[in-house]
MARSE-171458 format. One record per residue (C-alpha): residue number from 1; x, y, z; residue in three letters. Coordinates in nm, 2 decimals, padded with zeros to 4 digits. Example, Ala and Ser with C-alpha at 12.3 -4.5 7.8 and 13.67 -1.06 7.14 Angstrom:
<atoms>
ATOM  seq      c1      c2      c3  type
ATOM    1   01.23  -00.45   00.78   ALA
ATOM    2   01.37  -00.11   00.71   SER
</atoms>
This chain:
<atoms>
ATOM  seq      c1      c2      c3  type
ATOM    1   01.70   00.02   00.59   MET
ATOM    2   01.54  -00.28   00.43   ARG
ATOM    3   01.18  -00.34   00.52   ILE
ATOM    4   01.24  -00.72   00.54   ASP
ATOM    5   01.50  -00.66   00.81   ASP
ATOM    6   01.26  -00.43   01.00   ILE
ATOM    7   00.99  -00.70   00.98   LEU
ATOM    8   01.22  -00.95   01.14   LYS
ATOM    9   01.23  -00.76   01.46   ARG
ATOM   10   00.90  -00.57   01.50   LYS
ATOM   11   00.56  -00.50   01.36   ARG
ATOM   12   00.56  -00.22   01.11   THR
ATOM   13   00.34   00.09   01.10   LEU
ATOM   14   00.34   00.25   00.76   SER
ATOM   15   00.15   00.51   00.55   PHE
ATOM   16   00.10   00.56   00.17   GLU
ATOM   17   00.10   00.89  -00.03   VAL
ATOM   18   00.07   00.96  -00.40   PHE
ATOM   19   00.22   01.24  -00.61   PRO
ATOM   20   00.00   01.51  -00.77   PRO
ATOM   21  -00.14   01.40  -01.11   LYS
ATOM   22   00.02   01.70  -01.28   LYS
ATOM   23   00.34   01.88  -01.20   GLU
ATOM   24   00.24   02.17  -00.98   ASN
ATOM   25   00.47   02.34  -00.73   CYS
ATOM   26   00.19   02.43  -00.49   ALA
ATOM   27   00.06   02.07  -00.49   GLU
ATOM   28   00.41   01.93  -00.44   GLU
ATOM   29   00.47   02.16  -00.15   ASP
ATOM   30   00.14   02.05   00.00   LYS
ATOM   31   00.25   01.69  -00.03   LEU
ATOM   32   00.59   01.76   00.13   PHE
ATOM   33   00.41   01.91   00.43   ARG
ATOM   34   00.19   01.59   00.44   THR
ATOM   35   00.51   01.38   00.44   ILE
ATOM   36   00.65   01.59   00.72   ASP
ATOM   37   00.33   01.54   00.92   GLY
ATOM   38   00.35   01.16   00.86   LEU
ATOM   39   00.72   01.15   00.96   LYS
ATOM   40   00.62   01.30   01.29   ALA
ATOM   41   00.41   00.99   01.36   LEU
ATOM   42   00.73   00.77   01.35   ASN
ATOM   43   00.63   00.53   01.08   PRO
ATOM   44   00.86   00.24   00.98   ASP
ATOM   45   00.82   00.34   00.62   PHE
ATOM   46   00.61   00.56   00.39   ILE
ATOM   47   00.52   00.42   00.05   SER
ATOM   48   00.50   00.64  -00.26   VAL
ATOM   49   00.27   00.54  -00.54   THR
ATOM   50   00.21   00.68  -00.89   TYR
ATOM   51  -00.05   00.65  -01.16   GLY
ATOM   52  -00.09   00.32  -01.35   ALA
ATOM   53  -00.02   00.51  -01.68   SER
ATOM   54   00.33   00.57  -01.55   GLY
ATOM   55   00.32   00.94  -01.64   THR
ATOM   56   00.44   01.07  -01.30   ASN
ATOM   57   00.69   00.79  -01.21   ALA
ATOM   58   00.99   01.03  -01.21   ARG
ATOM   59   00.80   01.27  -00.98   SER
ATOM   60   00.72   00.98  -00.75   ALA
ATOM   61   01.09   00.89  -00.74   ALA
ATOM   62   01.18   01.24  -00.63   GLU
ATOM   63   00.91   01.23  -00.37   ILE
ATOM   64   01.06   00.90  -00.24   ALA
ATOM   65   01.39   01.08  -00.23   GLY
ATOM   66   01.23   01.35  -00.02   TYR
ATOM   67   01.09   01.09   00.22   VAL
ATOM   68   01.44   00.96   00.26   LYS
ATOM   69   01.58   01.31   00.33   SER
ATOM   70   01.33   01.34   00.62   THR
ATOM   71   01.48   01.04   00.79   GLY
ATOM   72   01.18   00.82   00.71   ALA
ATOM   73   01.22   00.50   00.50   GLU
ATOM   74   01.06   00.52   00.16   PRO
ATOM   75   00.89   00.23  -00.02   LEU
ATOM   76   00.88   00.33  -00.39   ALA
ATOM   77   00.62   00.18  -00.62   HIS
ATOM   78   00.74   00.05  -00.95   VAL
ATOM   79   00.47  -00.03  -01.21   THR
ATOM   80   00.56  -00.26  -01.50   GLY
ATOM   81   00.25  -00.24  -01.71   GLY
ATOM   82   00.31   00.09  -01.89   PRO
ATOM   83   00.69   00.06  -01.88   SER
ATOM   84   00.96  -00.05  -02.11   ALA
ATOM   85   01.29  -00.20  -01.97   PRO
ATOM   86   01.46   00.14  -02.04   SER
ATOM   87   01.19   00.31  -01.82   ASP
ATOM   88   01.25   00.07  -01.54   ILE
ATOM   89   01.63   00.11  -01.57   ASP
ATOM   90   01.59   00.49  -01.55   GLY
ATOM   91   01.35   00.48  -01.26   LEU
ATOM   92   01.57   00.22  -01.07   ALA
ATOM   93   01.88   00.43  -01.12   THR
ATOM   94   01.71   00.74  -01.00   LYS
ATOM   95   01.59   00.56  -00.69   LEU
ATOM   96   01.94   00.43  -00.62   LYS
ATOM   97   02.07   00.79  -00.65   SER
ATOM   98   01.83   00.88  -00.36   PHE
ATOM   99   01.95   00.58  -00.16   ASN
ATOM  100   01.61   00.42  -00.17   VAL
ATOM  101   01.64   00.06  -00.06   ASP
ATOM  102   01.28  -00.07  -00.10   ASN
ATOM  103   01.04  -00.10  -00.39   VAL
ATOM  104   00.69  -00.24  -00.43   LEU
ATOM  105   00.68  -00.42  -00.77   ALA
ATOM  106   00.34  -00.40  -00.94   LEU
ATOM  107   00.20  -00.49  -01.28   ARG
ATOM  108  -00.07  -00.22  -01.26   GLY
ATOM  109  -00.41  -00.23  -01.41   ASP
ATOM  110  -00.47  -00.06  -01.75   LYS
ATOM  111  -00.64   00.28  -01.70   PRO
ATOM  112  -00.95   00.35  -01.91   VAL
ATOM  113  -00.78   00.64  -02.09   GLU
ATOM  114  -00.46   00.45  -02.17   TYR
ATOM  115  -00.46   00.41  -02.55   ASP
ATOM  116  -00.14   00.21  -02.60   SER
ATOM  117  -00.06  -00.16  -02.55   GLU
ATOM  118  -00.04  -00.23  -02.18   TYR
ATOM  119   00.20  -00.49  -02.03   CYS
ATOM  120   00.40  -00.51  -02.35   LYS
ATOM  121   00.72  -00.61  -02.16   TYR
ATOM  122   00.61  -00.70  -01.81   PHE
ATOM  123   00.29  -00.90  -01.83   LYS
ATOM  124   00.31  -01.00  -01.46   HIS
ATOM  125   00.45  -00.84  -01.14   ALA
ATOM  126   00.68  -01.15  -01.11   SER
ATOM  127   00.83  -01.06  -01.45   ASP
ATOM  128   00.91  -00.71  -01.32   LEU
ATOM  129   01.06  -00.85  -01.00   GLU
ATOM  130   01.29  -01.07  -01.20   SER
ATOM  131   01.40  -00.77  -01.40   TYR
ATOM  132   01.45  -00.56  -01.09   LEU
ATOM  133   01.65  -00.82  -00.90   SER
ATOM  134   01.98  -00.70  -01.06   LYS
ATOM  135   01.95  -00.37  -00.86   TYR
ATOM  136   01.95  -00.53  -00.52   GLY
ATOM  137   01.63  -00.37  -00.38   PHE
ATOM  138   01.43  -00.52  -00.10   CYS
ATOM  139   01.11  -00.60  -00.29   MET
ATOM  140   00.75  -00.61  -00.18   GLY
ATOM  141   00.45  -00.71  -00.38   ALA
ATOM  142   00.07  -00.66  -00.37   ALA
ATOM  143  -00.20  -00.91  -00.28   CYS
ATOM  144  -00.58  -00.91  -00.27   TYR
ATOM  145  -00.77  -01.05   00.04   PRO
ATOM  146  -01.07  -01.11  -00.18   GLU
ATOM  147  -00.87  -01.24  -00.47   GLY
ATOM  148  -00.75  -01.06  -00.78   HIS
ATOM  149  -01.03  -00.96  -01.02   ALA
ATOM  150  -00.86  -01.15  -01.30   GLU
ATOM  151  -00.82  -01.48  -01.10   SER
ATOM  152  -01.10  -01.74  -01.12   ARG
ATOM  153  -01.05  -01.84  -00.76   THR
ATOM  154  -00.85  -01.74  -00.46   LEU
ATOM  155  -00.63  -02.05  -00.52   TYR
ATOM  156  -00.54  -01.94  -00.87   ASP
ATOM  157  -00.44  -01.61  -00.71   ASP
ATOM  158  -00.23  -01.79  -00.45   LEU
ATOM  159  -00.03  -01.95  -00.73   GLU
ATOM  160   00.05  -01.61  -00.86   ASN
ATOM  161   00.16  -01.50  -00.51   LEU
ATOM  162   00.39  -01.80  -00.49   LYS
ATOM  163   00.55  -01.69  -00.82   LYS
ATOM  164   00.60  -01.34  -00.67   LYS
ATOM  165   00.78  -01.50  -00.37   VAL
ATOM  166   01.00  -01.71  -00.60   GLU
ATOM  167   01.09  -01.40  -00.80   CYS
ATOM  168   01.21  -01.20  -00.50   GLY
ATOM  169   00.92  -01.06  -00.30   ALA
ATOM  170   01.00  -01.06   00.07   SER
ATOM  171   00.67  -00.92   00.20   PHE
ATOM  172   00.32  -00.85   00.08   PHE
ATOM  173   00.10  -00.55   00.13   ILE
ATOM  174  -00.27  -00.61   00.08   THR
ATOM  175  -00.51  -00.40  -00.12   GLN
ATOM  176  -00.76  -00.22   00.11   MET
ATOM  177  -01.04  -00.43   00.26   PHE
ATOM  178  -01.32  -00.36   00.51   PHE
ATOM  179  -01.39  -00.71   00.63   ASP
ATOM  180  -01.11  -00.86   00.83   ASN
ATOM  181  -01.23  -01.22   00.77   ALA
ATOM  182  -01.10  -01.20   00.41   TYR
ATOM  183  -00.76  -01.11   00.54   TYR
ATOM  184  -00.75  -01.40   00.78   TYR
ATOM  185  -00.86  -01.64   00.51   ARG
ATOM  186  -00.58  -01.51   00.28   LEU
ATOM  187  -00.32  -01.55   00.55   VAL
ATOM  188  -00.44  -01.90   00.64   ASN
ATOM  189  -00.46  -02.03   00.28   GLU
ATOM  190  -00.12  -01.86   00.19   ALA
ATOM  191   00.04  -02.06   00.47   LYS
ATOM  192  -00.12  -02.38   00.36   ARG
ATOM  193   00.02  -02.31   00.01   SER
ATOM  194   00.37  -02.27   00.15   GLY
ATOM  195   00.39  -01.88   00.15   ILE
ATOM  196   00.56  -01.78   00.46   ASN
ATOM  197   00.66  -01.42   00.41   ILE
ATOM  198   00.48  -01.14   00.61   PRO
ATOM  199   00.14  -01.02   00.47   ILE
ATOM  200   00.08  -00.66   00.59   ILE
ATOM  201  -00.29  -00.56   00.59   PRO
ATOM  202  -00.37  -00.24   00.41   GLY
ATOM  203  -00.64  -00.02   00.58   ILE
ATOM  204  -00.82   00.28   00.42   MET
ATOM  205  -01.02   00.50   00.66   PRO
ATOM  206  -01.35   00.55   00.47   LEU
ATOM  207  -01.44   00.89   00.60   THR
ATOM  208  -01.65   01.04   00.32   ALA
ATOM  209  -01.94   00.90   00.13   VAL
ATOM  210  -01.80   01.03  -00.20   LYS
ATOM  211  -01.51   00.78  -00.17   ASN
ATOM  212  -01.73   00.47  -00.14   ILE
ATOM  213  -01.80   00.42  -00.51   GLU
ATOM  214  -01.44   00.51  -00.60   ARG
ATOM  215  -01.31   00.25  -00.36   VAL
ATOM  216  -01.54  -00.02  -00.49   LYS
ATOM  217  -01.44   00.06  -00.85   SER
ATOM  218  -01.07   00.05  -00.76   MET
ATOM  219  -01.06  -00.28  -00.58   CYS
ATOM  220  -01.41  -00.43  -00.55   GLY
ATOM  221  -01.38  -00.45  -00.17   SER
ATOM  222  -01.68  -00.58   00.01   THR
ATOM  223  -01.83  -00.34   00.26   ILE
ATOM  224  -01.97  -00.54   00.56   PRO
ATOM  225  -02.34  -00.49   00.65   ILE
ATOM  226  -02.26  -00.33   00.99   GLU
ATOM  227  -02.04  -00.06   00.82   PHE
ATOM  228  -02.30  -00.01   00.54   ARG
ATOM  229  -02.56   00.05   00.81   ASN
ATOM  230  -02.33   00.32   00.97   MET
ATOM  231  -02.29   00.48   00.62   ILE
ATOM  232  -02.66   00.50   00.57   GLU
ATOM  233  -02.72   00.66   00.91   VAL
ATOM  234  -02.43   00.90   00.91   TYR
ATOM  235  -02.39   01.00   00.55   SER
ATOM  236  -02.60   01.31   00.58   ALA
ATOM  237  -02.35   01.45   00.83   SER
ATOM  238  -01.99   01.48   00.70   PRO
ATOM  239  -01.85   01.52   01.06   ALA
ATOM  240  -02.04   01.22   01.18   ALA
ATOM  241  -01.94   01.01   00.88   MET
ATOM  242  -01.57   01.10   00.93   ARG
ATOM  243  -01.59   01.00   01.29   GLU
ATOM  244  -01.76   00.67   01.21   ALA
ATOM  245  -01.51   00.59   00.93   GLY
ATOM  246  -01.21   00.66   01.16   LEU
ATOM  247  -01.36   00.45   01.44   ASN
ATOM  248  -01.42   00.16   01.20   TYR
ATOM  249  -01.06   00.17   01.08   ALA
ATOM  250  -00.94   00.18   01.44   VAL
ATOM  251  -01.16  -00.12   01.51   TYR
ATOM  252  -01.02  -00.31   01.21   GLN
ATOM  253  -00.66  -00.23   01.32   ILE
ATOM  254  -00.73  -00.34   01.69   CYS
ATOM  255  -00.87  -00.67   01.57   ASP
ATOM  256  -00.58  -00.73   01.32   LEU
ATOM  257  -00.31  -00.67   01.58   ILE
ATOM  258  -00.49  -00.88   01.84   ALA
ATOM  259  -00.48  -01.17   01.59   LYS
ATOM  260  -00.12  -01.14   01.50   GLY
ATOM  261  -00.09  -00.92   01.19   ALA
ATOM  262   00.28  -00.83   01.12   PRO
ATOM  263   00.20  -00.46   01.07   GLY
ATOM  264  -00.05  -00.21   00.95   ILE
ATOM  265  -00.03  -00.01   00.63   HIS
ATOM  266  -00.27   00.29   00.62   VAL
ATOM  267  -00.38   00.44   00.29   TYR
ATOM  268  -00.39   00.80   00.40   THR
ATOM  269  -00.52   00.96   00.08   MET
ATOM  270  -00.25   01.23   00.15   ASN
ATOM  271  -00.43   01.33   00.47   ARG
ATOM  272  -00.17   01.35   00.75   ALA
ATOM  273  -00.45   01.46   00.99   ASP
ATOM  274  -00.63   01.13   00.93   THR
ATOM  275  -00.32   00.93   01.01   ALA
ATOM  276  -00.26   01.14   01.32   ALA
ATOM  277  -00.61   01.09   01.45   GLU
ATOM  278  -00.59   00.71   01.40   ILE
ATOM  279  -00.25   00.68   01.57   THR
ATOM  280  -00.37   00.90   01.86   ALA
ATOM  281  -00.66   00.66   01.92   ARG
ATOM  282  -00.42   00.37   01.90   LEU
ATOM  283  -00.14   00.53   02.11   LYS
ATOM  284  -00.12   00.26   02.38   ASN
ATOM  285  -00.15  -00.03   02.13   ILE
ATOM  286   00.12   00.12   01.91   ILE
ATOM  287   00.35   00.18   02.22   ASN
ATOM  288   00.30  -00.17   02.34   GLU
ATOM  289   00.26  -00.39   02.04   TYR
ATOM  290   00.48  -00.22   01.77   PHE
ATOM  291   00.80  -00.23   01.98   LYS
ATOM  292   01.12  -00.39   01.86   ALA
ATOM  293   01.19  -00.74   02.00   ASP
</atoms>
């Protein structure tokens, strides 16, 4: 089922997983068990990402196929940066063979260890969208509540988002953020710019101190002072830090739904138990506010 059709009738609840960095049967089996656990939570879709170097793209396609086989709807990431047109054709054909209807078209950011020319063929996500249009996928795209690092201002970034819509994007999923005010600003300014497709907020439960620097290096997200205070107090206790991180993510989601977000996308870090704890705490909100119209 196409995600744009789902969004026309209900809020979406979705999760994200990523394949093992290296081919490893034990790790893949572990991921399949994670997907089974996520499927039990009745998400509207499960997205499958892969590394920005493109090395495990085929593995990710097979994992998207596994998601489809469970009865869940996959959203397969397709990254243009490291890819030639022949790579995209091969990946798209493979996804079609698994009956995958939805893709998230990304440019990708050049990894530090990548030693070849990046973005040789697809310099922007919109270029990739234009190329993928011949395959008939429902296409989503990424956006950044605090603005893309390469954009001088949020308004420059909004011009890029408009190009993504013109080239076929029918919904956006945001990069993770921890201050909802940035999401509301993005939504308001996008509407003022004539962008009217759904913008799904992406939430990462920050449950371990070791992930903080990694998150900041990945997306530069601002961590609000009230959450930083919690981190300082609870960081010495992993159990307390996990609980505080889960509660903060739940707070973000409650606030986002109350203010009209079209769905919630949870970056699970391949932890089905984390997703289960969040959905358990949100059981009544999910039952009431994620129903089909």
